[in-house]
C-alpha positions in Angstrom: -22.3 8.3 10.4 -19.0 7.3 9.5 -15.4 7.4 11.3 -11.9 6.9 11.7 -10.8 5.1 15.1 -8.3 6.7 16.8 -5.4 5.4 18.6 -7.1 2.9 17.5 -5.0 -0.8 19.4 -3.8 -2.6 17.1 -2.3 0.6 15.5 1.0 -1.6 16.2 0.5 -4.3 14.4 -1.1 -2.0 10.9 2.1 -0.4 10.8 4.5 -3.3 11.3 2.2 -4.5 7.9 2.6 -1.9 5.8 6.4 -1.8 7.4 6.3 -5.7 5.4 4.9 -4.8 2.0 7.7 -1.1 1.9 10.7 -3.7 1.9 9.0 -6.3 0.2 8.4 -3.7 -2.9 11.7 -2.4 -1.6 13.1 -6.1 -1.3 10.9 -6.7 -5.1 12.4 -3.5 -6.5 16.3 -4.2 -6.5 16.3 -8.0 -7.4 14.5 -6.3 -10.3 17.1 -4.5 -11.0 19.8 -6.0 -11.1 17.8 -8.8 -13.2 16.8 -6.0 -15.7 19.5 -4.6 -15.6 20.9 -4.0 -19.3 17.5 -4.3 -21.3 15.6 -1.3 -21.7 13.9 0.2 -19.7 10.6 -0.2 -20.0 11.1 -4.6 -21.7 8.5 -6.8 -22.4 11.3 -9.0 -21.5 9.7 -11.9 -19.4 11.7 -11.4 -15.8 10.7 -12.2 -13.1 11.3 -11.5 -9.7 10.2 -12.5 -5.9 6.8 -14.9 -8.5 6.3 -11.2 -10.2 7.0 -10.1 -13.8 9.3 -6.7 -13.9 11.2 -4.4 -16.7 14.1 -2.0 -15.8 11.5 0.7 -14.9 9.3 -1.0 -13.1 12.2 -2.3 -10.9 12.9 1.8 -9.9 9.7 2.8 -9.8 9.0 0.4 -6.7 12.3 1.4 -4.6 11.1 4.7 -4.8 7.4 4.0 -4.1 8.3 1.0 -1.5 11.4 3.7 0.4 7.5 6.3 0.6 5.6 3.4 1.8 8.3 2.2 4.8 8.5 5.9 4.9 4.6 6.1 5.9 5.1 3.3 8.4 7.9 4.6 10.3 6.6 8.8 10.1 4.7 9.1 13.5 1.6 10.9 13.7 -1.2 11.7 11.8 1.5 11.7 8.6 1.9 7.7 8.3 -1.6 8.0 8.6 -2.2 10.2 5.6 0.2 8.5 3.3 -1.4 5.2 4.2 -4.2 6.2 2.7 -3.9 7.4 -0.4 -1.1 5.1 -1.8 -3.3 2.1 -0.3 -5.7 4.2 -2.8 -3.0 4.9 -5.4 -2.3 0.7 -5.5 -6.3 -0.4 -5.3 -6.1 2.4 -8.9 -2.9 1.6 -9.9 -3.8 -1.7 -10.0 -7.4 -1.4 -12.0 -5.3 0.6 -15.2 -2.6 -2.1 -15.4 -4.9 -4.8 -15.5 -7.2 -3.0 -17.8 -3.6 -2.8 -20.3 -1.9 -5.9 -19.4 -2.8 -7.9 -23.3 -1.1 -5.1 -24.6 0.9 -2.2 -26.1 0.4 0.0 -23.1 1.8 -2.3 -20.5 4.6 0.0 -20.2 6.1 -1.2 -16.3 5.4 -5.1 -18.0 2.6 -6.3 -15.2 1.4 -9.8 -15.7 -1.4 -11.0 -13.6 -0.7 -11.8 -10.8 1.6 -8.4 -10.3 -2.2 -6.8 -9.8 -3.8 -10.2 -7.4 -0.7 -8.2 -5.5 -1.4 -4.7 -6.5 -4.8 -5.4 -5.5 -4.3 -6.3 -1.6 -1.2 -4.1 -1.1 -3.2 -1.8 -1.8 -6.9 -3.0 0.6 -3.9 -3.4 3.2 -2.3 -0.4 3.3 -6.0 0.9 2.9 -6.6 -0.3 6.1 -3.8 0.9 7.9 -4.2 4.2 7.1 -8.0 4.2 8.5 -6.2 2.4 11.6 -3.7 3.7 11.5 -4.8 8.3 13.0 -2.9 9.1 16.1 -4.8 11.6 18.7 -5.0 13.0 21.9 -6.5 10.6 24.7 -9.1 12.5 25.6 -10.4 12.9 21.8 -9.9 9.0 21.6 -12.1 8.3 24.6 -15.1 10.9 23.3 -14.9 8.5 19.3 -15.2 5.5 21.7 -17.8 7.3 24.5 -19.3 8.4 20.6 -19.4 5.3 19.0 -20.9 2.9 21.5 -23.5 5.8 22.2 -24.4 5.5 18.5 -24.6 1.6 18.6 -26.6 1.9 21.4 -29.0 3.4 20.1 -29.5 1.4 16.7 -29.2 -1.4 18.8 -26.3 -2.7 17.8 
């Protein structure tokens, strides 16, 4: 039976990773705003910031979304856990959608293949962060650990 660990010991490390991803996205967005200032919002020009191609629309979305990721890393309790799960899935879905329109006029955010790869990596890390970031009372965490150990003893794992 699948489970999500409660009060996992590596929880602080995962929260730091989510915070670093959010910080990178915010910094990328701010640099992108300066780099693409004066261009059309959905410009397809060749502006590169921190190794990723961008335009004014993508830079703006990055600042907003980066702040949301940072909020998910900083907020206490299970709200951050749920945000990281949702944001990880959003990153993965957006990466797949943008990869399908990469060489077409529908590439309104001016993605490149490197942007798709970074989006996939961020999505996977944020999804893992969400899976190991759940908090609960110590009694519930102990019960979950006992259930997991008894289930693994029965299956021989």
